[in-house]
C-alpha positions, 0 to 999 in steps of 0.5 A: 793241554789247557793250562790257563784255568779250568774247563767245565762241561755240561750237556746244556751249555757245552764246554766253558772256561773259567780262569784267573781270579774268577776261578779262584773265587769260584773255587773258594765259594765251593765250585758247583755247590754254591754257583752251579756250572758256568754258562758262559766263558769269561766275557768282557763287561760292556763298559770294558772295565772288567770280566765275568762268568755267569753260572747256573746257580746253586740250590740256595743262590739262584742264577749268579755271576762272578765279576772281576775288575782291577779296582775291586778284584772278584765279587759274586752277584746272585739273582736271588739275593740281588746283592754281592759282597763288593760291587763292580763300579758300573752295576746297577741294572747289569749295565757293566755286566753284559758282553760287548757283543750280542 
């Protein structure tokens, strides 16, 4: 039994885990209706100062992500709008948002 968050499955991306404050933000935004399905498990940002999940995107948002850092908590970012309510510290160009490994 998985008790640390939620697991989501799609044929294209398989099983992906979403947990913690990222999961709370995902649920608050309306789950699949807003950001679509997760395309990654929760990953560590390249800078090591946060975590994120990427999502397929909803009909009005485009591909998106939810980032979390201890200093700002969870925030969303969408490719279509290019904006988020609160931004992670090392974000332009997603420099802080890529996984530490390729």
